[in-house]
C-alpha positions in Angstrom: 3.3 -16.9 -37.8 4.2 -19.7 -35.5 6.1 -20.2 -32.2 8.6 -22.9 -31.8 10.9 -24.4 -29.1 14.6 -24.4 -30.0 17.2 -26.3 -27.8 20.3 -23.9 -27.3 23.8 -25.1 -27.3 24.7 -24.2 -23.9 21.7 -25.8 -22.4 18.1 -24.7 -21.6 15.3 -24.2 -24.1 14.5 -20.7 -25.9 11.1 -19.8 -27.4 11.2 -18.2 -30.7 8.4 -16.5 -32.9 8.9 -17.6 -36.5 7.8 -15.3 -39.4 8.0 -15.9 -43.0 9.2 -12.8 -44.8 9.0 -12.5 -48.6 12.1 -10.7 -49.9 11.7 -11.1 -53.6 9.5 -13.1 -56.1 11.5 -16.0 -55.8 13.1 -15.8 -52.2 11.7 -16.2 -48.6 13.3 -15.5 -45.3 12.5 -17.1 -42.0 12.6 -14.5 -39.2 13.1 -16.0 -35.6 12.4 -13.6 -32.6 13.2 -14.8 -29.2 10.2 -14.2 -26.9 11.4 -16.1 -23.8 11.9 -12.8 -22.1 8.5 -11.4 -23.2 7.0 -14.7 -21.8 8.7 -14.4 -18.5 7.8 -10.7 -18.3 4.2 -11.4 -18.6 4.2 -14.5 -16.3 5.8 -12.2 -13.5 3.0 -9.7 -14.3 0.2 -12.4 -13.8 1.9 -13.7 -10.6 2.5 -10.0 -9.1 -1.3 -9.4 -10.1 -2.5 -12.7 -8.4 -0.2 -12.0 -5.2 -1.9 -8.5 -5.0 -5.5 -9.8 -5.2 -4.6 -12.7 -2.5 -3.3 -10.0 -0.3 -6.1 -7.8 -0.8 -8.4 -10.4 0.3 -6.6 -11.2 3.4 -6.1 -7.7 4.5 -9.9 -6.9 3.8 -10.8 -9.9 6.1 -8.4 -8.8 8.8 -9.7 -5.2 8.8 -13.1 -6.2 8.6 -12.9 -8.6 11.7 -11.1 -5.8 13.6 -13.7 -3.3 12.7 -16.6 -5.6 13.4 -15.1 -6.3 17.0 -14.7 -2.7 17.6 -18.3 -2.0 16.6 -19.8 -4.8 18.6 -17.7 -4.0 21.7 -19.3 -0.5 22.0 -23.0 -1.9 22.6 -21.8 -4.8 24.7 -19.8 -2.3 26.9 -23.1 -0.2 27.1 -25.3 -3.2 28.2 -22.9 -4.2 30.8 -22.9 -0.8 32.4 -26.8 -0.6 32.3 -27.0 -4.3 34.1 -24.6 -3.1 36.6 -26.5 0.0 37.4 -29.6 -1.9 37.8 -28.0 -4.4 40.1 -26.8 -1.4 42.2 -30.4 0.1 42.4 -31.8 -3.3 43.2 -29.5 -3.8 45.9 -29.9 -0.3 47.6 -33.9 -1.0 47.4 -35.9 -2.6 50.2 -37.7 -5.1 48.1 -34.7 -6.6 46.0 -35.4 -10.2 44.9 -32.3 -12.6 45.0 -33.2 -14.3 41.9 -33.4 -11.1 39.8 -30.2 -9.9 41.2 -28.5 -13.4 40.3 -30.1 -13.1 36.9 -28.5 -9.8 36.3 -25.1 -11.2 37.5 -25.4 -13.9 35.1 -26.1 -11.5 32.3 -23.2 -9.4 33.3 -20.9 -12.3 33.3 -22.2 -13.3 29.8 -21.6 -9.9 28.5 -18.2 -9.7 29.7 -17.5 -13.1 28.4 -18.6 -12.0 24.9 -16.4 -8.9 25.4 -13.5 -11.2 26.0 -14.0 -13.2 22.9 -14.3 -10.2 20.7 -10.9 -8.7 22.2 -9.1 -12.2 21.3 -10.6 -11.9 17.7 -9.4 -8.4 17.2 -6.0 -9.0 18.9 -5.6 -12.2 16.3 -6.8 -10.4 13.5 -5.1 -6.8 14.1 -3.3 -5.6 10.9 0.6 -5.6 11.2 2.6 -2.4 11.4 3.9 -1.0 8.3 7.4 -2.1 7.3 8.9 0.8 5.7 11.3 1.1 2.9 12.4 3.8 0.7 10.1 4.0 -2.3 9.7 6.1 -5.4 6.2 7.2 -5.7 5.8 7.7 -9.4 7.1 4.2 -10.0 4.7 2.7 -7.4 1.7 4.5 -8.6 2.4 3.5 -12.4 2.8 -0.2 -11.1 -0.6 -0.2 -9.5 -2.3 1.4 -12.5 -0.7 -1.4 -14.7 -2.0 -3.9 -12.5 -5.6 -2.8 -13.5 -4.8 -2.3 -17.2 -7.0 -5.2 -18.1 -9.9 -3.5 -16.2 -9.3 -0.3 -17.9 -9.2 -1.8 -21.3 -12.4 -3.9 -20.5 -14.4 -0.8 -19.3 -13.2 1.4 -22.3 -11.5 4.0 -19.9 -8.9 6.6 -20.9 -6.1 6.9 -18.3 -4.3 10.1 -18.1 -1.1 10.5 -16.3 0.0 13.9 -14.7 3.0 12.9 -12.6 5.4 15.6 -13.1 9.4 15.3 -13.7 10.3 15.2 -10.0 11.8 12.2 -8.0 9.4 11.7 -5.2 10.8 9.5 -2.5 8.6 8.4 0.5 9.3 5.8 3.2 6.4 3.7 3.3 5.2 -0.1 3.3 5.0 -1.0 -0.4 2.2 -3.5 0.2 0.1 -1.2 2.1 0.3 1.8 -0.4 -0.3 -0.6 -3.2 -3.5 -1.6 -1.7 -4.5 2.0 -1.1 -3.9 2.9 -4.6 -5.6 -0.1 -6.1 -8.6 0.3 -4.0 -9.1 3.8 -5.0 -8.5 3.2 -8.6 -11.0 0.2 -8.6 -13.5 2.4 -6.8 -13.0 5.0 -9.9 -13.5 2.4 -12.3 -16.8 1.0 -10.8 -18.0 4.7 -10.6 -17.9 5.1 -14.3 -19.8 2.0 -15.1 -23.0 3.9 -15.1 -21.7 6.5 -17.4 -21.3 6.6 -21.5 -18.4 4.5 -22.3 -17.1 6.7 -24.8 -16.4 9.6 -22.2 -14.8 7.6 -19.4 -11.8 9.2 -18.1 -9.7 8.3 -15.2 -6.9 10.8 -14.3 -3.9 10.6 -11.6 -2.3 13.6 -10.7 0.8 14.1 -8.5 1.3 17.4 -7.0 4.5 18.3 -4.8 4.4 20.8 -2.1 8.0 21.8 -1.4 6.9 24.2 1.5 5.4 21.3 3.4 7.5 18.4 2.2 4.5 16.5 1.2 3.1 15.2 -2.0 -0.7 14.6 -2.9 -1.8 11.8 -5.1 -5.3 12.8 -6.8 -7.3 9.9 -8.4 -10.3 11.6 -10.3 -13.0 10.1 -12.3 -16.0 11.4 -14.1 -18.4 8.7 -12.7 -21.6 9.1 -10.9 -20.3 11.2 -8.2 -21.1 11.4 -4.6 -24.5 12.0 -3.4 -25.2 13.8 -0.2 -25.8 10.8 1.9 -22.8 9.2 0.4 -20.7 12.2 1.6 -21.6 11.9 5.1 -21.1 8.0 5.1 -18.1 7.6 3.3 -16.2 6.2 6.3 -18.8 4.7 8.3 -18.2 0.8 8.8 -20.3 -1.6 6.9 -22.2 1.0 5.0 -21.8 0.6 1.4 -23.4 2.3 -1.9 -22.5 -0.7 -3.9 -24.8 -3.7 -4.1 -22.1 -6.3 -3.1 -19.9 -3.8 -0.9 -18.7 -4.6 2.5 -18.3 -0.8 3.5 -14.8 -1.4 4.8 -12.4 -0.4 1.9 -12.3 3.1 2.5 -11.7 2.5 6.0 -8.8 0.2 5.3 -7.6 2.8 2.8 -7.6 5.7 5.6 -6.0 3.5 8.2 -3.2 2.7 6.0 -2.7 6.3 4.8 -2.6 7.3 8.6 -0.3 4.7 9.6 2.0 6.7 7.2 1.4 10.0 8.8 -0.9 11.0 5.8 -4.6 11.9 5.1 -7.1 10.6 2.8 -10.4 12.4 1.8 -12.9 12.6 -1.1 -14.4 15.5 -3.1 -16.9 15.9 -5.7 -15.6 17.5 -9.0 -17.4 20.5 -10.6 -17.9 18.6 -13.9 -19.1 15.6 -12.3 -17.5 12.3 -10.7 -15.3 12.3 -7.8 -11.5 12.8 -6.7 -9.7 10.7 -4.0 -7.0 12.7 -2.5 -4.0 10.8 -0.6 -1.4 13.3 1.0 1.9 11.7 2.1 5.0 13.2 3.7 8.1 13.0 1.5 11.2 11.6 2.7 13.9 14.2 3.6 16.7 15.0 1.5 
């Protein structure tokens, strides 16, 4: 089997896959199959995947800087308050030494200067607001899973989809929800790396609640599960059970889901493993 390029009469160049077919003992046939569209589809898939990873890195850095700024601001604010309290006591005392008061004033100025720098970093890197559009949720979930198909194959994971037959429309930012689902799927894949490859299963279930006009997306794995300590620190910034983890992934996901008036939580499975739950409001009819 060979791939050849053929110049078409109306311009352009098509790519064909040539296969020799034996018809009878004395006859051979040359079968040409146009693979131009297949090649274009693969190229688009690779470009979409690369764009996803690039966007993911950018958003992660932005959210990490925002979270870091928020966490550092708290102790700086506390130190400033303590210094101001000490200065006030010294001023009200009889033996206040001017050099000590001046030193405290300088320390207060420096803490406020640091707080201003952090505030500027937070404002500069603050995540954009969602740009909502009407999206079909089943299609979005399937596209996110397809972006990780190479990882599923590499890790020998059996992907099971229970998406139902309903048309589930949501008003959402496609990039943000894509980041949420891809991140949760990756967490599930990584959680199964310590288990028997022959038994790895990843299940995505969509449950529609007509009464509440909402839909739950459940991503379940049969990996190592959640320890008691992990459950208590799931959304603690910069705390991660992964050797190379930054501890901001779940915080980013929760922030994005909450921006869509939704909710994110994790639960342990009775048979082992963990399930990530995303609850989103459905678009009204």
